C-alpha positions, 0 to 999 in steps of 0.5 A: 629109713631110721625109725625111732620111738620117743617120749612126747608128753605122756605118750610113746610115739614113733617117727622117722629120723632125719638129719643125723650128724656125720657119725650118725649122732644126734645134732641140733639139726636132727629132726623126727617126723612123728607118725600116728600108729606103729611100724607093725601096722597102719602108719599115718604121717602127721605134720609134727616135726620135732628136734630129736635132741629135745626128746627122750629116745626110748628102746625102739621096740618092746618085743613079746620075746627076745631070742638070742643066739649063742656062739655065732662067732667062732672067736667068741666060742673059742674065748669061752672055751667052746666050739661052734655048735652043729646047730644054733643054740638059742635062749630067751631073754624077757621083755622086762630086760629091755632098756633104751639108749642112755638108760642105766644097766643095773648090776644085780647084787646076786652077781660079782661078774657082769659082762657086756656082749655087743650084738646086731639085733634083728626086728621082726616085722610080721607074723611068720612061721617056717620061713624059707631062707630066701624069704627071710627078707620079707619078714624083717622090719630092720636092725638095731644095736643090742647089748646082751648083758650077762651075769657070767658067774651065774651063767656058769653056776646055774647050768642054764641061762635064764637068770644070768641073761634075764635081769632087768636092764640086761637088754639095751636096744637102740637107738633106732631101727634101720630098715636097710643095712649092709650085713657083710661089711658093717663093723660091730664094736663095743667100747667101755669108757672109750676103750675098744673091747670088741670089733668084728665085721657082721660078715664074721657071723657063722650063720647068717641072719637069713639062716638064723631066722629061718631056723628059729622060725622052724622052732617057734612062731615069730610075732611083729616086734620080736627081736633076734640077737645074732651073737657076739664076737670075741672081746666080751668083758666085765663092766662095773658101776660108773662105767659107760658102755657103747655098742656101735654098728656101721650104718646104724649108730651108737647105743650108749648106756651107763652102769650103776649098782642096784640100790 
């Protein structure tokens, strides 16, 4: 199932996506069946079915927190001049960094080097703490695409990553939440203006989704709607105003964002 959040009039509502194109793209026949409520609580089907192409798709969730995992692909750890840590290294991104599909990544004036980082995002479905690895599937609502946009120069000079990773628009999410996904064979990729920069199977992650969520939930309580960013493979690189960045994951679809300068 694909769960989408869209703007209908003055409201943001959830629905179920049906009839995607062969590349999991939205076509004239793609529809969304609207529901009352949200996927983290009671959901009531409605009789409203609308063409998705006529609606504005927004980020599928606005989390209370975004927990990101660093260096979870060995090739990315190497390209950044480091190694895979003995334990996961995590950092937080604010909810104000979230944008949805086709919204613009805004480059801050404080940075001269902003990178894309394509990632699989996991959306937590229920309140949880200290989750055993073999029970992690019970707390996951689904998966979506993410871009952990990073001001690389500030990341190096600040000595910590709060500013470099936390600017407004630095966490594109979408286009929807997929409740079932092949986590081994699906390919995660990123293109900039149609040219491929990143590509790797999700199975290349050093620590699996189950291992990450179990470990993170031993540190902090996870709430419905929280998002886990699971790391990026090699190939990260700079983005500049006027470019278009697309993160694609097999079985989910594509998250596309333009890049603009802050004015």
